[in-house]
N, C-alpha and C positions, 0 to 999 in steps of 0.2 A: 329242411336244411334251408339255410338262411343265406342270402345272396350278398355277397361281400359289398360293402358300402362305396368301395373305389369304383366299381360299377355304374353306380349312380353319378359319380363324379365324372368318370369318362363320357358316357353316354349326356350328361350335362353340357358337356365341352363340344361335342359334335354339332350341336345345333345351336350355335352362337349367336345367329341373326334374330330367329325367332325368340330365342331366349332372352336377348339382350331387350327386344321390345317388350315381352312380356313384364320382364323386371322394372323397365322403364313405367310401364303402366300402373304397375302396382306401387311404385315408388312416388308416382304423382298422387296418387289417391292417398298414401300414407302421410305425404307432405300436405296436402290439404287437409285433412283430418287433424294432424298434429296443429297446423297453424289455426285451426278454428279453435283447438281446445287452450292453444298458448295464448290467444288473444283473449278468450274468456277469463283464463288465470291471471293475465297480465292487468286486466281491468281489477280483478279481486284484490290483486297483491299492490296495486297502486292504490285503491282506496284503503284498504285496511292499514296500510303504513302511513295513511294522512293522519290516522288518530293515534295518539298516544296512550298506551295502557292505563297509565297513572293519573289520566284525566276523566274527568265526568262531563257528561253533555245532557244539559235540560232543554226538552223541547216539548212542543204541543203535542198529546196525545193524536194518533191517527195521522199526523202530518206526513206526507210523502217525501218531504225533505225541508231543508233549513228556509226555502222560498216560501213555502207554504204553511210555515211556524210562525205564531206572532206570541211573543211574551210582552205583557205590560211593563213598564217600569217599576209599577207599584210590586208586582210579584218579583222583579229582579232584587228588589230592596229588603223583601220579605225573606228570600234566599238567603241574603246574607246572615239571617238572624239563625239558620239551621246550625246544629253542632256538627264538628267534625271536619270545618272548612280549613284548610291550611291559612297561613296569614304570613304577611311581611314581617320585617323587623320591627316596623312601627304599628303593628297590629291591624292593617287591612288586609281584607280577604282575599286572596289570590285567585281572581274570577274576572272574568272576560264578558260583558254582554255584547253580542255581536250580530248588527244588523247586515243582512245579505241580499244584494239586488242584481239585476242582471242588465248588462248593457251591450251594446253590439260595437265592434271593433273590424278595421279592415284588414283581412289576411293579406301576408306579403305578396303570395302568388294570385291572388285576386279573390272578390267575394266579401262576403261579411259573414260573421259568426259571433254567437252569444259567449260571453265571459261572466263569470261572477266576481263582484267585488265585494270583499268583505270587510266590515268595520270593526276594529279591534281596538281594546282599551291599551293602558301603558302596562298593564299587568302580563301582558302576551309574551314578553321576554322569559317571565317566569314559568308560564303554561307552556312553551313551546321552544326550549332553549336551543334545539337543533335546527330551528330556522336562521341561516346566515345570510348576512348581506354581502354579495359578492362584487358588487358594483355599486358607485354611488354612496348614499346615507340612507337612515330612516326617514321617514316623513317627520314634518313638523305637526303636532297634534292641533296648533293653532292657525293652520293654513290647509288650504285644499291642494293637498300633496298625497300621492300614491307610490306605493313601491310595487313592481310587477315581478310576479315569478318567473323562473327561468324557462319555461315552456312556452308562457304567454309572450315572452320577449322574444324567442325565437320566431314565432309563428306569425304575429300580429305587427303591423306596420306601426301602429301608435303606441307602442309599448317600449319604446328606447327611452333612454334617459334624456330629459328635456323635452319630450315628447308633451302635447296638450291633449288631453281627452276631454271632451266636451259630453257632458250627461247632468241632469238635473237644471238645466238651464246655467250651467257655470263651467269653466275650464279648471281641468285639474291637473296639475304638472307631475310627470313620473321623475321622482329625484334617486331611484333606488332599484337594483334588480336582487331578489333573494333565491335561493334554493332550499330544497328540504329531502335531499336523497331520492328524487323522484317521486314523490308523494303528490296525492291530488292538490296540496296547497300551490304548487308550482304553476298549475292551470287557474291561479285566482291573482287578481289584484288586491292589496290591502291599502286600508287607509284608516283615519281617526275614526272611530264609531260616532263621537259628538258631531263631528263635520258631516258624516253621512247621514245622520239623522235629521240633523237640520236642513241639509240640502233637499231631502225628500219629504220635508215636513210630517215626520212620522212622530213627533214628539219625544217620547222616552220608550218606545215600543221597540223592542229588538227582536230576531228571529230565533236566536238560541244563545243559553247561557253555558260557559264554559268554564268548569273550576276545579281547583285540585284539594283533594281530601289530605288531612294531615297524616292518615295512613289508610292505604288502600285495603286493609283488614276491615275498615269501620265502613266500608260501602253499604252494607246491608243495613247498617245501624242508620247511616245516613239517608237510605231509602224508606226505612221505617218512619223517621221523623218526617220526612217529607209526607209520606202516606196519612199520617195522623193528623196533618193540618188540611181541612177541609179547603182551604184556598189554593190548595195546591192539585186538587182532584182533576184539572184538566191536562195537567204536566206530567212527564215521565222523565227518569234519570237512568242512564245507561253509561257504559262505558264509553268514551270517545272513539275506540277502536271499533267496538261493537255498532256504533252507529254508522260510521263509514264502511263496515262491511255489510250492513244492510242497504245501503246507497248502492252497492255495486251487484247485488243478488238479481235484479230483474232484467238488468242490460246483459249481465254474464249468461243467464239462463237463456235470452232472446238469441244471443251469438251461438250458444251451444245448439240449440235447436235448429236454427236456420242452416249452420255450418254442418251438422250432423246430416241433415236431409240432403243437403247438395253432395255431400260424400259419399251418401249411399247410391245416389244416381251414379256418381262417378265410379263407383266400386262394381257396377253391374258391367260397365266395359273393361275393367280390369279384370273380373273374373270369368268374362267372356272369352278375354285374350289367354288367359292361362289355361282354360279348357281347350281352346283351339291348339294351343302349343302341346298339350298333353297328348291329344289326340292325334296330332301329326308325328309324335313320338312315338305312339303305339303304331300308327301305320308303318312308320319307316323300320320299325323293329319287330315285325312280325316273326320272320323267321329266328330273329334270336330268342323271342319269347317261346316258340316253339321247341328249339334247342335247349332252351334252360327247362322246361316241362319235361321234356323226354329224358333229361339228364338228372330228374328226381326232385327238381325244386317244386315245392307247392304253390296253388293258386294264392294262398295265403302270403307267401313269400313274394309273387309277382304284384299283388295289390300293394304290398308294403314297400316294394321299390319305387314303384310309381308314385305312390302318396309321399315318400321321403323326397324324391323328385321335385314334386311340386311345392312342397314345403321349403324345399332350399331354395327355389325361386322364389317364394312370398318373402322369406326372411331376408335374403339379399335385398329385395326391392324395399322392404321396410327398413331396412339399415341405410340404404341409402336415402330415403325419404326424411327419414329422422335426421340423417346429417345434415341434409340440405335445411330442414326446418330448423335446427339449431342455430343457423346462420342468422335467423331473423331475430334473434336475442340483440342483434347490434342495431336494429332498427326501432324507431319510435312511431306512433301513429296517432292520431286525435279523432274523436268520435263524439255525438251529441250525449251527455250523460241524460237521459230522461227524467231522472227524480231531481235534478238542479236546472234543466234545460240550458245547460252551458257547455262549452267546450271542454273535454278532458282529454289531455295527452297522457299516453301510457305505452310501456315497452311490452313487447312480446315475453313470455316468460315459460321456461320447460321446468318440469319436475318430474320425479319418478313415476307417479302415477300417470301422466301423460304419456311417457314411454312406454309403460305396461299396456294402456290401453289400445295404441299404435301397434303394439306387437300381437296384441290378441286380435285385432282386427284383420291384421296380415294374414295371421293363423287361419282366421275363418275364410278369407278370400282363398289362401291356398289350398284348404280342405275341400271347398266348394267347386274350385276350379280343377281340382284334380281326381275327385272322387269317382264321377263318371267314367273317365277314360282309364283309371286305374281298374275299375270293375270290369270293363270290356276287355282289358287286356289279360286279368285273371280268369276270364270267361273262355278265351280262346280255345277251340280244339285243337289238339296237339298236330294231328295229321293235316288239317286244314293250315294252321301256321306255319308248318314246316314246307308246305308248297307255296307259301307265301302269297 
């Protein structure tokens, strides 16, 4: 004989204080777990959106990022001769050799941090048309001028229009602010590639080459043409989106591992709280349990009703934790991207897999916290229970 579900609801409401405390504990653990997963997913989402699916990135093999990649000027010229590269109306290949350097800027709230300065060619508008100047103007390629990403402008004191940034022994003027739908490019400053190469005495060697193909279906043909030339053995080509996705992997994995470790520690406290709450429920309802057993309810029914109560507490806590965590999507934070050694601003991001993971985690805490008290209730002797 099954115990009506309304009995679980009534019993659930009779212990408001201990129940609320337990729900709050589970909710806090779920909130921390969700925040960690949202942070890792936010890093991935930001960097993946940095790349365009129809752009190709060429870098030196085994380089951890653009900072550690070097492509000589002669190689850049050779790349222009490969087939399937899109061209402008006047026949120029749509390609940008991009040097990347790291500089220090003062944070508005105090302290210093690294940011990336990317040198781009005049074809950058064809390669990344989604990047829009929102304030000021585009830099003049014949002058030491920069445009700052929206995230850099918001966080750093030296990134306002008209500010002078000193590096490589000279002053560079910030003349514009740009945005790119929250991508990692917003955490960079851009200037003319030739100006940047000259300032750092790098000759014609760039960090990476970004190019556009005449048709993305020709990507494999382009790779085969590149692999057939021994002069390109030290370099590899991939989609720009895949390149930036790889840049996010190490940081995202580190955040997940560290965050999960912290969450597991917190979950012990929440599980103990759930166990104490359920043991108290058993102790306070000993006579009720004896009465139900004497009326013909089986041990399995008693076990089920207490497990259902524990699961209900866990699910309410999970719902509250997820609701609170969802508010994090309105906030942006920054961290050091270990692949580029520069500041990266990103937003927390929520997706269905994170919600499912958090619910499964809450179910696990509910099962773990409720099983022993439920088993004790089911094993109570009927006569002993009726005596209280």
